[in-house]
DRENDO-1510 file (C-alpha; in Angstrom, 1 decimal, always signed):
<recs>
REC; n; res; u; v; w
REC; 1; MET; -204.7; -26.9; +133.1 .
REC; 2; PRO; -204.4; -28.5; +136.9 .
REC; 3; PHE; -200.5; -29.5; +135.7 .
REC; 4; ALA; -197.7; -27.5; +135.3 .
REC; 5; ALA; -196.2; -29.8; +133.6 .
REC; 6; ALA; -196.1; -33.2; +131.2 .
REC; 7; LEU; -193.2; -35.8; +130.9 .
REC; 8; ILE; -193.8; -38.1; +128.3 .
REC; 9; ASP; -192.5; -41.2; +127.4 .
REC; 10; LEU; -190.0; -41.9; +124.0 .
REC; 11; ASP; -190.6; -45.0; +122.8 .
REC; 12; GLY; -194.2; -46.5; +122.3 .
REC; 13; THR; -195.8; -43.2; +123.4 .
REC; 14; LEU; -194.4; -40.1; +121.2 .
REC; 15; LEU; -192.9; -42.5; +118.4 .
REC; 16; ASP; -193.5; -46.0; +116.9 .
REC; 17; THR; -189.5; -47.0; +116.9 .
REC; 18; VAL; -189.8; -50.7; +116.6 .
REC; 19; PRO; -188.8; -50.8; +113.0 .
REC; 20; ASP; -185.9; -49.4; +113.8 .
REC; 21; LEU; -184.6; -51.6; +116.9 .
REC; 22; ALA; -185.4; -54.3; +115.1 .
REC; 23; ASP; -183.3; -53.3; +111.6 .
REC; 24; ALA; -180.4; -53.2; +114.4 .
REC; 25; ALA; -181.0; -56.3; +116.8 .
REC; 26; ASN; -181.2; -58.2; +113.6 .
REC; 27; ALA; -178.1; -57.0; +112.2 .
REC; 28; MET; -176.4; -57.1; +115.6 .
REC; 29; LEU; -177.8; -61.3; +115.5 .
REC; 30; THR; -176.5; -61.8; +112.0 .
REC; 31; ASP; -172.8; -60.4; +112.8 .
REC; 32; LEU; -173.1; -62.8; +115.7 .
REC; 33; GLY; -173.9; -65.6; +113.8 .
REC; 34; HIS; -177.7; -66.2; +114.7 .
REC; 35; ALA; -181.2; -66.6; +112.8 .
REC; 36; THR; -183.2; -62.8; +112.8 .
REC; 37; LEU; -186.5; -62.5; +114.5 .
REC; 38; PRO; -189.6; -60.8; +113.4 .
REC; 39; ALA; -190.1; -57.3; +114.3 .
REC; 40; ASP; -192.9; -57.8; +116.4 .
REC; 41; LEU; -191.3; -60.3; +118.9 .
REC; 42; ILE; -188.6; -57.5; +119.2 .
REC; 43; GLY; -191.1; -54.7; +119.4 .
REC; 44; THR; -192.6; -57.1; +123.2 .
REC; 45; PHE; -188.3; -56.8; +124.0 .
REC; 46; ILE; -188.6; -53.1; +124.8 .
REC; 47; GLY; -188.9; -50.9; +128.0 .
REC; 48; LYS; -186.2; -51.4; +130.2 .
REC; 49; GLY; -183.4; -49.8; +128.3 .
REC; 50; THR; -181.3; -51.1; +125.6 .
REC; 51; GLU; -179.0; -53.6; +127.9 .
REC; 52; ASN; -182.3; -55.0; +128.7 .
REC; 53; LEU; -183.3; -55.4; +124.5 .
REC; 54; VAL; -180.1; -57.0; +123.5 .
REC; 55; LYS; -180.1; -59.4; +127.0 .
REC; 56; ARG; -183.8; -60.4; +126.3 .
REC; 57; THR; -182.7; -61.2; +122.4 .
REC; 58; LEU; -179.8; -62.8; +122.6 .
REC; 59; THR; -181.6; -65.2; +125.5 .
REC; 60; HIS; -184.6; -65.6; +122.7 .
REC; 61; VAL; -181.9; -67.2; +120.1 .
REC; 62; HIS; -180.3; -68.9; +122.8 .
REC; 63; PRO; -181.0; -72.7; +122.5 .
REC; 64; ASN; -182.0; -73.3; +126.2 .
REC; 65; ARG; -183.3; -70.0; +126.3 .
REC; 66; THR; -180.3; -68.8; +128.9 .
REC; 67; GLU; -179.0; -65.1; +129.1 .
REC; 68; PRO; -175.8; -64.1; +128.0 .
REC; 69; SER; -172.6; -63.7; +130.1 .
REC; 70; ALA; -171.8; -60.3; +131.1 .
REC; 71; PRO; -169.1; -60.1; +128.4 .
REC; 72; ASP; -171.3; -61.7; +125.6 .
REC; 73; LEU; -173.8; -59.4; +126.6 .
REC; 74; ALA; -171.0; -56.2; +126.5 .
REC; 75; HIS; -170.3; -57.4; +123.2 .
REC; 76; ALA; -173.6; -57.8; +121.7 .
REC; 77; LEU; -174.5; -54.1; +123.2 .
REC; 78; HIS; -171.4; -52.5; +121.1 .
REC; 79; ILE; -173.0; -54.4; +118.1 .
REC; 80; PHE; -176.2; -53.4; +118.5 .
REC; 81; HIS; -175.1; -49.5; +119.5 .
REC; 82; THR; -172.9; -49.3; +116.2 .
REC; 83; HIS; -176.1; -50.6; +114.3 .
REC; 84; TYR; -178.6; -48.8; +116.2 .
REC; 85; GLU; -176.4; -45.6; +115.5 .
REC; 86; HIS; -177.0; -46.1; +111.1 .
REC; 87; PHE; -181.0; -47.1; +112.1 .
REC; 88; ASN; -182.0; -44.8; +114.6 .
REC; 89; GLY; -184.5; -43.0; +112.9 .
REC; 90; LEU; -184.8; -44.3; +109.6 .
REC; 91; ARG; -188.0; -45.4; +109.7 .
REC; 92; SER; -189.3; -44.2; +112.9 .
REC; 93; THR; -192.8; -42.8; +112.8 .
REC; 94; ILE; -194.6; -39.7; +114.8 .
REC; 95; TYR; -198.1; -41.9; +116.3 .
REC; 96; PRO; -201.2; -40.0; +115.2 .
REC; 97; GLY; -202.5; -37.4; +117.4 .
REC; 98; VAL; -198.6; -36.5; +119.3 .
REC; 99; VAL; -197.7; -33.2; +117.4 .
REC; 100; GLU; -201.8; -32.1; +118.2 .
REC; 101; GLY; -201.0; -33.1; +121.3 .
REC; 102; LEU; -198.1; -31.1; +122.0 .
REC; 103; LYS; -199.6; -28.0; +120.6 .
REC; 104; ALA; -202.2; -28.3; +123.1 .
REC; 105; PHE; -200.5; -28.6; +125.6 .
REC; 106; GLU; -197.9; -25.7; +125.1 .
REC; 107; ALA; -200.8; -23.3; +124.6 .
REC; 108; ALA; -201.9; -24.5; +128.0 .
REC; 109; GLY; -198.1; -23.6; +129.2 .
REC; 110; VAL; -197.4; -26.7; +130.3 .
REC; 111; LYS; -193.6; -27.4; +130.4 .
REC; 112; LEU; -193.2; -30.4; +128.3 .
REC; 113; GLY; -190.5; -33.1; +129.2 .
REC; 114; VAL; -189.1; -36.4; +127.5 .
REC; 115; VAL; -188.3; -39.4; +130.4 .
REC; 116; THR; -187.1; -42.0; +128.4 .
REC; 117; ASN; -184.7; -45.4; +129.7 .
REC; 118; LYS; -183.4; -44.8; +125.7 .
REC; 119; PRO; -179.4; -43.4; +126.2 .
REC; 120; THR; -178.5; -40.0; +125.8 .
REC; 121; VAL; -177.0; -40.0; +122.2 .
REC; 122; PHE; -179.7; -42.0; +121.1 .
REC; 123; THR; -182.7; -40.0; +122.4 .
REC; 124; GLN; -181.6; -36.9; +121.1 .
REC; 125; ALA; -180.3; -38.0; +117.7 .
REC; 126; LEU; -183.9; -39.8; +116.9 .
REC; 127; LEU; -185.5; -36.2; +118.8 .
REC; 128; GLN; -183.7; -34.3; +116.1 .
REC; 129; ARG; -184.5; -36.6; +113.1 .
REC; 130; THR; -188.3; -36.7; +113.8 .
REC; 131; GLY; -188.1; -33.2; +114.3 .
REC; 132; LEU; -189.9; -33.4; +118.0 .
REC; 133; ASP; -186.9; -32.1; +119.9 .
REC; 134; ALA; -188.3; -28.3; +119.9 .
REC; 135; TRP; -190.9; -29.3; +121.7 .
REC; 136; PHE; -189.1; -30.6; +125.3 .
REC; 137; SER; -187.0; -28.7; +127.7 .
REC; 138; VAL; -185.9; -31.4; +129.4 .
REC; 139; GLN; -184.5; -35.1; +127.9 .
REC; 140; VAL; -184.2; -37.2; +131.3 .
REC; 141; CYS; -182.7; -40.5; +129.5 .
REC; 142; GLY; -181.5; -44.0; +130.3 .
REC; 143; ASP; -178.1; -42.8; +131.3 .
REC; 144; THR; -179.3; -39.3; +133.3 .
REC; 145; CYS; -179.7; -40.5; +136.7 .
REC; 146; GLU; -177.9; -43.8; +138.3 .
REC; 147; ARG; -181.3; -45.7; +137.9 .
REC; 148; LYS; -183.8; -46.0; +135.0 .
REC; 149; LYS; -187.5; -46.6; +135.2 .
REC; 150; PRO; -189.5; -48.4; +136.8 .
REC; 151; ASP; -187.2; -46.4; +139.8 .
REC; 152; PRO; -188.8; -43.1; +140.2 .
REC; 153; MET; -185.6; -41.2; +140.2 .
REC; 154; PRO; -185.5; -40.2; +136.4 .
REC; 155; PHE; -188.8; -38.7; +137.2 .
REC; 156; LEU; -188.4; -36.7; +140.2 .
REC; 157; HIS; -185.0; -35.2; +138.4 .
REC; 158; ALA; -187.2; -34.5; +135.7 .
REC; 159; CYS; -189.3; -32.8; +137.7 .
REC; 160; SER; -187.0; -31.3; +139.3 .
REC; 161; LEU; -185.0; -29.3; +136.6 .
REC; 162; LEU; -188.4; -28.1; +135.2 .
REC; 163; GLY; -188.9; -26.5; +138.4 .
REC; 164; VAL; -192.6; -28.5; +139.3 .
REC; 165; ALA; -193.9; -30.1; +141.9 .
REC; 166; PRO; -194.4; -34.2; +141.6 .
REC; 167; ASP; -198.2; -33.8; +142.0 .
REC; 168; GLN; -198.3; -30.8; +139.4 .
REC; 169; THR; -197.0; -33.0; +137.1 .
REC; 170; LEU; -198.5; -35.3; +134.6 .
REC; 171; ALA; -196.8; -38.7; +133.1 .
REC; 172; ILE; -197.7; -40.0; +130.0 .
REC; 173; GLY; -196.2; -43.4; +129.0 .
REC; 174; ASP; -197.0; -47.0; +127.1 .
REC; 175; SER; -195.6; -49.5; +129.7 .
REC; 176; VAL; -195.4; -51.0; +133.0 .
REC; 177; ASN; -192.3; -49.0; +133.9 .
REC; 178; ASP; -193.8; -45.9; +133.0 .
REC; 179; ALA; -196.6; -46.7; +135.3 .
REC; 180; LEU; -195.0; -47.9; +138.3 .
REC; 181; ALA; -192.1; -45.0; +138.2 .
REC; 182; ALA; -194.5; -42.4; +137.6 .
REC; 183; ARG; -197.1; -43.6; +140.3 .
REC; 184; ALA; -194.1; -43.8; +142.9 .
REC; 185; ALA; -192.2; -40.4; +142.0 .
REC; 186; GLY; -195.9; -39.3; +143.1 .
REC; 187; LEU; -197.1; -38.2; +139.2 .
REC; 188; THR; -200.5; -38.0; +137.8 .
REC; 189; VAL; -200.4; -40.9; +135.4 .
REC; 190; LEU; -201.9; -41.7; +131.9 .
REC; 191; ALA; -201.5; -44.5; +129.3 .
REC; 192; VAL; -201.8; -44.8; +125.7 .
REC; 193; PRO; -202.6; -48.5; +124.1 .
REC; 194; TYR; -201.2; -48.2; +121.4 .
REC; 195; GLY; -197.2; -49.0; +122.9 .
REC; 196; TYR; -195.7; -51.7; +123.7 .
REC; 197; ASN; -196.0; -52.7; +127.3 .
REC; 198; GLU; -193.5; -55.6; +126.9 .
REC; 199; GLY; -196.7; -57.5; +125.0 .
REC; 200; HIS; -199.0; -56.9; +128.1 .
REC; 201; SER; -202.4; -54.8; +127.9 .
REC; 202; VAL; -202.0; -51.3; +129.1 .
REC; 203; HIS; -206.1; -51.8; +130.8 .
REC; 204; ASP; -203.9; -54.0; +133.6 .
REC; 205; LEU; -201.8; -50.5; +134.8 .
REC; 206; ASP; -201.8; -49.1; +137.8 .
REC; 207; VAL; -202.8; -45.5; +136.1 .
REC; 208; ASP; -205.7; -42.3; +136.6 .
REC; 209; GLY; -206.7; -43.0; +132.9 .
REC; 210; ILE; -206.2; -44.5; +129.6 .
REC; 211; VAL; -206.2; -42.0; +127.0 .
REC; 212; ASP; -206.2; -43.0; +123.0 .
REC; 213; THR; -203.8; -40.1; +121.6 .
REC; 214; LEU; -201.7; -37.4; +123.2 .
REC; 215; LEU; -204.4; -35.4; +121.9 .
REC; 216; ASP; -206.7; -37.2; +124.3 .
REC; 217; ALA; -204.3; -37.0; +126.9 .
REC; 218; ALA; -204.3; -32.9; +127.1 .
REC; 219; ALA; -208.2; -33.1; +126.6 .
REC; 220; TRP; -208.2; -35.3; +129.8 .
REC; 221; SER; -205.8; -32.9; +131.8 .
REC; 222; GLY; -208.2; -29.7; +130.9 .
REC; 223; GLN; -211.0; -32.0; +131.6 .
REC; 224; ARG; -209.4; -32.1; +135.5 .
REC; 225; ALA; -209.3; -28.3; +135.9 .
</recs>
């Protein structure tokens, strides 16, 4: 396999986390006196971290679609995090082909890392609760670096931690944030079509290929040798 490492997104790529995020967001809305929202709609708010998720959720329920003030956002984010600490991992599920794909990469000697915009405390708990934590020697989260995806910094930091060059590294994600960040970092980029991407098609992304599963991603990578 031509890649020394594979850096994989978490929400929408490894795991379907919409049920847990929606439960936490709706619990937050209830506490704030708002009506709840459909889980599918909340799923389109995922991708740029929990602060953005909360901001977009509050903006959607505001009568004039006005973004919350900084104090209101901070208050709502605290409430969301309190609920998400409980819901995180309760209803999330591993996507088909993920475990098989991780096994294929491992068998090929490829180092594995997670690069996500989710905060560290929630990332570690989620990977542990779903049994995926043992696969990844590196976890770069939304609060690991100064900037999040779509900035390239998290991918470059993960490459540094793994001791691999960006041009020897494969990125796998489901959203424009993954594609922009990985491309700017100089990585080869694959997208999976089953994730969130803020409600848009992955076929519009600047990627090197679209694969149905992580197992297909491993096969695609092997064919590049």
